N, CA, C and O atoms as a Tinker XYZ file with bonds, in Angstrom:
   340  protein
     1  N    -12.020000   29.034000  -23.341000    73     2
     2  CA   -12.791000   27.876000  -23.756000    64     1     3
     3  C    -13.078000   27.028000  -22.514000    63     2     4     5
     4  O    -12.187000   26.749000  -21.712000    81     3
     5  N    -14.301000   26.640000  -22.381000    73     3     6
     6  CA   -14.706000   25.803000  -21.254000    64     5     7
     7  C    -14.223000   24.368000  -21.491000    63     6     8     9
     8  O    -14.048000   23.947000  -22.634000    81     7
     9  N    -14.012000   23.626000  -20.406000    73     7    10
    10  CA   -13.573000   22.231000  -20.581000    64     9    11
    11  C    -14.534000   21.415000  -21.439000    63    10    12    13
    12  O    -14.102000   20.613000  -22.268000    81    11
    13  N    -15.831000   21.617000  -21.244000    73    11    14
    14  CA   -16.793000   20.841000  -22.037000    64    13    15
    15  C    -16.660000   21.161000  -23.527000    63    14    16    17
    16  O    -16.769000   20.270000  -24.369000    81    15
    17  N    -16.427000   22.431000  -23.848000    73    15    18
    18  CA   -16.235000   22.813000  -25.254000    64    17    19
    19  C    -14.966000   22.178000  -25.825000    63    18    20    21
    20  O    -14.954000   21.695000  -26.957000    81    19
    21  N    -13.911000   22.189000  -25.030000    73    19    22
    22  CA   -12.645000   21.605000  -25.468000    64    21    23
    23  C    -12.805000   20.117000  -25.774000    63    22    24    25
    24  O    -12.387000   19.643000  -26.831000    81    23
    25  N    -13.417000   19.383000  -24.837000    73    23    26
    26  CA   -13.571000   17.939000  -25.036000    64    25    27
    27  C    -14.512000   17.638000  -26.196000    63    26    28    29
    28  O    -14.274000   16.704000  -26.962000    81    27
    29  N    -15.568000   18.417000  -26.329000    73    27    30
    30  CA   -16.495000   18.219000  -27.440000    64    29    31
    31  C    -15.756000   18.403000  -28.770000    63    30    32    33
    32  O    -15.912000   17.599000  -29.689000    81    31
    33  N    -14.961000   19.455000  -28.861000    73    31    34
    34  CA   -14.202000   19.722000  -30.084000    64    33    35
    35  C    -13.209000   18.596000  -30.377000    63    34    36    37
    36  O    -13.071000   18.168000  -31.523000    81    35
    37  N    -12.527000   18.126000  -29.355000    73    35    38
    38  CA   -11.553000   17.036000  -29.548000    64    37    39
    39  C    -12.226000   15.781000  -30.069000    63    38    40    41
    40  O    -11.718000   15.127000  -30.980000    81    39
    41  N    -13.374000   15.446000  -29.489000    73    39    42
    42  CA   -14.072000   14.231000  -29.910000    64    41    43
    43  C    -14.636000   14.392000  -31.313000    63    42    44    45
    44  O    -14.502000   13.491000  -32.141000    81    43
    45  N    -15.264000   15.528000  -31.590000    73    43    46
    46  CA   -15.881000   15.727000  -32.904000    64    45    47
    47  C    -14.855000   15.810000  -34.026000    63    46    48    49
    48  O    -15.145000   15.433000  -35.161000    81    47
    49  N    -13.665000   16.298000  -33.721000    73    47    50
    50  CA   -12.620000   16.396000  -34.743000    64    49    51
    51  C    -11.679000   15.191000  -34.710000    63    50    52    53
    52  O    -10.645000   15.176000  -35.378000    81    51
    53  N    -12.051000   14.201000  -33.934000    73    51    54
    54  CA   -11.288000   12.951000  -33.838000    64    53    55
    55  C     -9.829000   13.198000  -33.449000    63    54    56    57
    56  O     -8.917000   12.606000  -34.026000    81    55
    57  N     -9.620000   14.062000  -32.482000    73    55    58
    58  CA    -8.265000   14.342000  -31.995000    64    57    59
    59  C     -7.979000   13.587000  -30.699000    63    58    60    61
    60  O     -7.081000   13.956000  -29.942000    81    59
    61  N     -8.723000   12.564000  -30.460000    73    59    62
    62  CA    -8.530000   11.796000  -29.225000    64    61    63
    63  C     -7.858000   10.473000  -29.534000    63    62    64    65
    64  O     -7.942000    9.959000  -30.650000    81    63
    65  N     -7.205000    9.945000  -28.552000    73    63    66
    66  CA    -6.554000    8.648000  -28.677000    64    65    67
    67  C     -6.829000    7.879000  -27.391000    63    66    68    69
    68  O     -6.495000    8.337000  -26.298000    81    67
    69  N     -7.435000    6.720000  -27.531000    73    67    70
    70  CA    -7.745000    5.887000  -26.377000    64    69    71
    71  C     -6.562000    4.968000  -26.119000    63    70    72    73
    72  O     -6.102000    4.262000  -27.017000    81    71
    73  N     -6.076000    4.984000  -24.892000    73    71    74
    74  CA    -4.943000    4.143000  -24.515000    64    73    75
    75  C     -5.447000    3.119000  -23.505000    63    74    76    77
    76  O     -5.909000    3.468000  -22.418000    81    75
    77  N     -5.349000    1.860000  -23.883000    73    75    78
    78  CA    -5.805000    0.791000  -22.993000    64    77    79
    79  C     -4.780000    0.551000  -21.901000    63    78    80    81
    80  O     -3.575000    0.539000  -22.152000    81    79
    81  N     -5.263000    0.363000  -20.711000    73    79    82
    82  CA    -4.394000    0.072000  -19.580000    64    81    83
    83  C     -3.988000   -1.402000  -19.625000    63    82    84    85
    84  O     -4.810000   -2.272000  -19.912000    81    83
    85  N     -2.734000   -1.667000  -19.344000    73    83    86
    86  CA    -2.245000   -3.043000  -19.314000    64    85    87
    87  C     -2.891000   -3.750000  -18.123000    63    86    88    89
    88  O     -2.876000   -3.220000  -17.012000    81    87
    89  N     -3.456000   -4.938000  -18.339000    73    87    90
    90  CA    -4.089000   -5.644000  -17.221000    64    89    91
    91  C     -3.081000   -5.920000  -16.097000    63    90    92    93
    92  O     -1.921000   -6.243000  -16.349000    81    91
    93  N     -3.544000   -5.787000  -14.880000    73    91    94
    94  CA    -2.701000   -6.032000  -13.718000    64    93    95
    95  C     -2.498000   -7.530000  -13.547000    63    94    96    97
    96  O     -3.452000   -8.306000  -13.598000    81    95
    97  N     -1.255000   -7.925000  -13.344000    73    95    98
    98  CA    -0.969000   -9.349000  -13.161000    64    97    99
    99  C     -1.469000   -9.806000  -11.799000    63    98   100   101
   100  O     -1.676000   -8.998000  -10.894000    81    99
   101  N     -1.659000  -11.105000  -11.669000    73    99   102
   102  CA    -2.119000  -11.643000  -10.383000    64   101   103
   103  C     -1.068000  -11.413000   -9.299000    63   102   104   105
   104  O     -1.414000  -11.208000   -8.135000    81   103
   105  N      0.214000  -11.445000   -9.674000    73   103   106
   106  CA     1.271000  -11.177000   -8.688000    64   105   107
   107  C      1.198000   -9.740000   -8.186000    63   106   108   109
   108  O      1.353000   -9.476000   -6.994000    81   107
   109  N      0.960000   -8.821000   -9.110000    73   107   110
   110  CA     0.879000   -7.416000   -8.708000    64   109   111
   111  C     -0.336000   -7.184000   -7.813000    63   110   112   113
   112  O     -0.252000   -6.452000   -6.826000    81   111
   113  N     -1.457000   -7.801000   -8.154000    73   111   114
   114  CA    -2.647000   -7.679000   -7.297000    64   113   115
   115  C     -2.362000   -8.242000   -5.912000    63   114   116   117
   116  O     -2.782000   -7.673000   -4.905000    81   115
   117  N     -1.653000   -9.351000   -5.864000    73   115   118
   118  CA    -1.305000   -9.975000   -4.579000    64   117   119
   119  C     -0.385000   -9.055000   -3.769000    63   118   120   121
   120  O     -0.564000   -8.905000   -2.561000    81   119
   121  N      0.597000   -8.442000   -4.433000    73   119   122
   122  CA     1.500000   -7.517000   -3.737000    64   121   123
   123  C      0.743000   -6.303000   -3.203000    63   122   124   125
   124  O      0.982000   -5.872000   -2.075000    81   123
   125  N     -0.160000   -5.756000   -3.998000    73   123   126
   126  CA    -0.947000   -4.613000   -3.538000    64   125   127
   127  C     -1.777000   -4.987000   -2.313000    63   126   128   129
   128  O     -1.879000   -4.206000   -1.366000    81   127
   129  N     -2.366000   -6.174000   -2.333000    73   127   130
   130  CA    -3.134000   -6.657000   -1.183000    64   129   131
   131  C     -2.224000   -6.791000    0.039000    63   130   132   133
   132  O     -2.578000   -6.357000    1.135000    81   131
   133  N     -1.063000   -7.389000   -0.158000    73   131   134
   134  CA    -0.127000   -7.601000    0.945000    64   133   135
   135  C      0.353000   -6.271000    1.525000    63   134   136   137
   136  O      0.409000   -6.114000    2.745000    81   135
   137  N      0.697000   -5.323000    0.671000    73   135   138
   138  CA     1.175000   -4.022000    1.160000    64   137   139
   139  C      0.067000   -3.271000    1.889000    63   138   140   141
   140  O      0.322000   -2.598000    2.887000    81   139
   141  N     -1.156000   -3.387000    1.394000    73   139   142
   142  CA    -2.289000   -2.751000    2.052000    64   141   143
   143  C     -2.500000   -3.346000    3.443000    63   142   144   145
   144  O     -2.705000   -2.620000    4.416000    81   143
   145  N     -2.449000   -4.656000    3.523000    73   143   146
   146  CA    -2.615000   -5.359000    4.800000    64   145   147
   147  C     -1.468000   -4.998000    5.748000    63   146   148   149
   148  O     -1.683000   -4.801000    6.944000    81   147
   149  N     -0.270000   -4.913000    5.216000    73   147   150
   150  CA     0.909000   -4.580000    6.009000    64   149   151
   151  C      0.791000   -3.190000    6.614000    63   150   152   153
   152  O      1.159000   -2.974000    7.769000    81   151
   153  N      0.283000   -2.261000    5.841000    73   151   154
   154  CA     0.098000   -0.896000    6.334000    64   153   155
   155  C     -0.818000   -0.897000    7.546000    63   154   156   157
   156  O     -0.551000   -0.205000    8.529000    81   155
   157  N     -1.880000   -1.659000    7.484000    73   155   158
   158  CA    -2.811000   -1.765000    8.606000    64   157   159
   159  C     -2.122000   -2.385000    9.821000    63   158   160   161
   160  O     -2.286000   -1.898000   10.940000    81   159
   161  N     -1.357000   -3.445000    9.612000    73   159   162
   162  CA    -0.648000   -4.097000   10.721000    64   161   163
   163  C      0.358000   -3.157000   11.371000    63   162   164   165
   164  O      0.494000   -3.142000   12.594000    81   163
   165  N      1.061000   -2.375000   10.563000    73   163   166
   166  CA     2.045000   -1.444000   11.118000    64   165   167
   167  C      1.363000   -0.340000   11.931000    63   166   168   169
   168  O      1.887000    0.089000   12.959000    81   167
   169  N      0.203000    0.114000   11.475000    73   167   170
   170  CA    -0.545000    1.104000   12.250000    64   169   171
   171  C     -0.988000    0.526000   13.591000    63   170   172   173
   172  O     -0.954000    1.221000   14.606000    81   171
   173  N     -1.400000   -0.731000   13.600000    73   171   174
   174  CA    -1.799000   -1.378000   14.851000    64   173   175
   175  C     -0.610000   -1.497000   15.803000    63   174   176   177
   176  O     -0.757000   -1.291000   17.007000    81   175
   177  N      0.558000   -1.828000   15.271000    73   175   178
   178  CA     1.753000   -1.919000   16.113000    64   177   179
   179  C      2.124000   -0.555000   16.685000    63   178   180   181
   180  O      2.484000   -0.448000   17.858000    81   179
   181  N      2.039000    0.482000   15.865000    73   179   182
   182  CA     2.347000    1.833000   16.339000    64   181   183
   183  C      1.363000    2.252000   17.422000    63   182   184   185
   184  O      1.754000    2.865000   18.416000    81   183
   185  N      0.101000    1.928000   17.238000    73   183   186
   186  CA    -0.917000    2.258000   18.240000    64   185   187
   187  C     -0.634000    1.518000   19.546000    63   186   188   189
   188  O     -0.736000    2.104000   20.624000    81   187
   189  N     -0.282000    0.247000   19.458000    73   187   190
   190  CA     0.018000   -0.536000   20.664000    64   189   191
   191  C      1.221000    0.037000   21.399000    63   190   192   193
   192  O      1.210000    0.135000   22.626000    81   191
   193  N      2.251000    0.415000   20.663000    73   191   194
   194  CA     3.445000    0.989000   21.291000    64   193   195
   195  C      3.115000    2.317000   21.957000    63   194   196   197
   196  O      3.553000    2.580000   23.078000    81   195
   197  N      2.350000    3.148000   21.275000    73   195   198
   198  CA     1.979000    4.445000   21.827000    64   197   199
   199  C      1.096000    4.284000   23.065000    63   198   200   201
   200  O      1.292000    4.976000   24.064000    81   199
   201  N      0.136000    3.379000   22.999000    73   199   202
   202  CA    -0.755000    3.153000   24.143000    64   201   203
   203  C      0.031000    2.645000   25.346000    63   202   204   205
   204  O     -0.207000    3.086000   26.470000    81   203
   205  N      0.963000    1.725000   25.121000    73   203   206
   206  CA     1.779000    1.198000   26.222000    64   205   207
   207  C      2.658000    2.297000   26.812000    63   206   208   209
   208  O      2.831000    2.374000   28.029000    81   207
   209  N      3.205000    3.135000   25.959000    73   207   210
   210  CA     4.059000    4.231000   26.428000    64   209   211
   211  C      3.249000    5.228000   27.257000    63   210   212   213
   212  O      3.692000    5.656000   28.323000    81   211
   213  N      2.074000    5.593000   26.771000    73   211   214
   214  CA     1.228000    6.548000   27.495000    64   213   215
   215  C      0.728000    5.979000   28.818000    63   214   216   217
   216  O      0.571000    6.711000   29.795000    81   215
   217  N      0.477000    4.669000   28.847000    73   215   218
   218  CA     0.003000    4.025000   30.074000    64   217   219
   219  C      1.144000    3.739000   31.041000    63   218   220   221
   220  O      0.910000    3.367000   32.191000    81   219
   221  N      2.364000    3.912000   30.581000    73   219   222
   222  CA     3.520000    3.637000   31.433000    64   221   223
   223  C      3.813000    2.158000   31.589000    63   222   224   225
   224  O      4.515000    1.751000   32.515000    81   223
   225  N      3.278000    1.358000   30.688000    73   223   226
   226  CA     3.481000   -0.093000   30.778000    64   225   227
   227  C      4.481000   -0.611000   29.746000    63   226   228   229
   228  O      4.714000   -1.817000   29.662000    81   227
   229  N      5.066000    0.283000   28.966000    73   227   230
   230  CA     6.028000   -0.138000   27.945000    64   229   231
   231  C      7.312000   -0.614000   28.612000    63   230   232   233
   232  O      7.852000    0.042000   29.503000    81   231
   233  N      7.781000   -1.757000   28.164000    73   231   234
   234  CA     9.023000   -2.332000   28.682000    64   233   235
   235  C      9.918000   -2.668000   27.495000    63   234   236   237
   236  O      9.466000   -2.635000   26.351000    81   235
   237  N     11.159000   -2.986000   27.752000    73   235   238
   238  CA    12.007000   -3.448000   26.642000    64   237   239
   239  C     11.403000   -4.656000   25.920000    63   238   240   241
   240  O     11.569000   -4.808000   24.710000    81   239
   241  N     10.707000   -5.506000   26.663000    73   239   242
   242  CA    10.070000   -6.671000   26.040000    64   241   243
   243  C      8.952000   -6.238000   25.088000    63   242   244   245
   244  O      8.737000   -6.865000   24.050000    81   243
   245  N      8.246000   -5.169000   25.445000    73   243   246
   246  CA     7.197000   -4.635000   24.568000    64   245   247
   247  C      7.796000   -4.245000   23.227000    63   246   248   249
   248  O      7.292000   -4.618000   22.167000    81   247
   249  N      8.882000   -3.487000   23.297000    73   247   250
   250  CA     9.514000   -3.019000   22.061000    64   249   251
   251  C     10.197000   -4.154000   21.304000    63   250   252   253
   252  O     10.251000   -4.130000   20.074000    81   251
   253  N     10.712000   -5.134000   22.014000    73   251   254
   254  CA    11.315000   -6.293000   21.349000    64   253   255
   255  C     10.250000   -7.071000   20.583000    63   254   256   257
   256  O     10.499000   -7.541000   19.473000    81   255
   257  N      9.068000   -7.207000   21.173000    73   255   258
   258  CA     7.969000   -7.894000   20.498000    64   257   259
   259  C      7.525000   -7.156000   19.252000    63   258   260   261
   260  O      7.275000   -7.764000   18.212000    81   259
   261  N      7.428000   -5.836000   19.365000    73   259   262
   262  CA     7.035000   -5.024000   18.211000    64   261   263
   263  C      8.097000   -5.111000   17.117000    63   262   264   265
   264  O      7.772000   -5.223000   15.935000    81   263
   265  N      9.355000   -5.058000   17.517000    73   263   266
   266  CA    10.440000   -5.176000   16.542000    64   265   267
   267  C     10.406000   -6.533000   15.840000    63   266   268   269
   268  O     10.644000   -6.615000   14.635000    81   267
   269  N     10.113000   -7.588000   16.583000    73   267   270
   270  CA    10.014000   -8.923000   15.983000    64   269   271
   271  C      8.875000   -8.973000   14.967000    63   270   272   273
   272  O      9.017000   -9.570000   13.900000    81   271
   273  N      7.749000   -8.348000   15.299000    73   271   274
   274  CA     6.622000   -8.306000   14.363000    64   273   275
   275  C      6.990000   -7.534000   13.097000    63   274   276   277
   276  O      6.665000   -7.955000   11.987000    81   275
   277  N      7.668000   -6.405000   13.273000    73   275   278
   278  CA     8.093000   -5.618000   12.112000    64   277   279
   279  C      9.069000   -6.399000   11.237000    63   278   280   281
   280  O      9.016000   -6.305000   10.011000    81   279
   281  N      9.953000   -7.163000   11.859000    73   279   282
   282  CA    10.901000   -7.978000   11.097000    64   281   283
   283  C     10.169000   -9.062000   10.320000    63   282   284   285
   284  O     10.516000   -9.348000    9.174000    81   283
   285  N      9.156000   -9.667000   10.938000    73   283   286
   286  CA     8.366000  -10.691000   10.250000    64   285   287
   287  C      7.629000  -10.086000    9.056000    63   286   288   289
   288  O      7.546000  -10.704000    7.995000    81   287
   289  N      7.099000   -8.883000    9.233000    73   287   290
   290  CA     6.422000   -8.193000    8.131000    64   289   291
   291  C      7.408000   -7.922000    6.996000    63   290   292   293
   292  O      7.100000   -8.166000    5.830000    81   291
   293  N      8.594000   -7.418000    7.340000    73   291   294
   294  CA     9.611000   -7.126000    6.326000    64   293   295
   295  C     10.018000   -8.394000    5.582000    63   294   296   297
   296  O     10.176000   -8.374000    4.361000    81   295
   297  N     10.186000   -9.482000    6.302000    73   295   298
   298  CA    10.560000  -10.753000    5.668000    64   297   299
   299  C      9.474000  -11.233000    4.709000    63   298   300   301
   300  O      9.772000  -11.683000    3.603000    81   299
   301  N      8.213000  -11.135000    5.136000    73   299   302
   302  CA     7.100000  -11.573000    4.288000    64   301   303
   303  C      7.012000  -10.719000    3.026000    63   302   304   305
   304  O      6.763000  -11.234000    1.936000    81   303
   305  N      7.217000   -9.419000    3.179000    73   303   306
   306  CA     7.170000   -8.533000    2.012000    64   305   307
   307  C      8.329000   -8.821000    1.065000    63   306   308   309
   308  O      8.143000   -8.851000   -0.152000    81   307
   309  N      9.515000   -9.031000    1.611000    73   307   310
   310  CA    10.687000   -9.328000    0.787000    64   309   311
   311  C     10.466000  -10.619000   -0.001000    63   310   312   313
   312  O     10.771000  -10.684000   -1.192000    81   311
   313  N      9.944000  -11.629000    0.657000    73   311   314
   314  CA     9.698000  -12.909000   -0.009000    64   313   315
   315  C      8.650000  -12.752000   -1.113000    63   314   316   317
   316  O      8.794000  -13.320000   -2.196000    81   315
   317  N      7.606000  -11.988000   -0.835000    73   315   318
   318  CA     6.556000  -11.786000   -1.841000    64   317   319
   319  C      7.102000  -11.066000   -3.066000    63   318   320   321
   320  O      6.769000  -11.426000   -4.195000    81   319
   321  N      7.929000  -10.062000   -2.857000    73   319   322
   322  CA     8.502000   -9.308000   -3.978000    64   321   323
   323  C      9.450000  -10.187000   -4.792000    63   322   324   325
   324  O      9.465000  -10.111000   -6.021000    81   323
   325  N     10.232000  -11.013000   -4.120000    73   323   326
   326  CA    11.179000  -11.885000   -4.823000    64   325   327
   327  C     10.473000  -12.911000   -5.698000    63   326   328   329
   328  O     11.027000  -13.342000   -6.710000    81   327
   329  N      9.256000  -13.310000   -5.325000    73   327   330
   330  CA     8.537000  -14.329000   -6.081000    64   329   331
   331  C      7.522000  -13.740000   -7.057000    63   330   332   333
   332  O      6.782000  -14.483000   -7.701000    81   331
   333  N      7.480000  -12.429000   -7.172000    73   331   334
   334  CA     6.536000  -11.791000   -8.099000    64   333   335
   335  C      7.116000  -11.784000   -9.507000    63   334   336   337
   336  O      8.330000  -11.855000   -9.704000    81   335
   337  N      6.211000  -11.697000  -10.483000    73   335   338
   338  CA     6.683000  -11.644000  -11.875000    64   337   339
   339  C      7.171000  -10.269000  -12.241000    63   338   340
   340  O      7.603000  -10.049000  -13.373000    81   339
């Protein structure tokens, strides 16, 4: 049976059930936005670290700065999750 035949039969014989999706809360939308933005920031940090390493300009201060940025990101994400519904 082809998929189109199967779906046609299900609809015509009323064997379907529509399930409504629960609306996304504003907190969840905010968290998704924050995590998406965070992913981009982490990629930029990884690129900066890799570029500095390849150029031979990476120093302990470079990595300390990147680590501080990652810690700030983690703190912001933790705070956002704690205040979400």
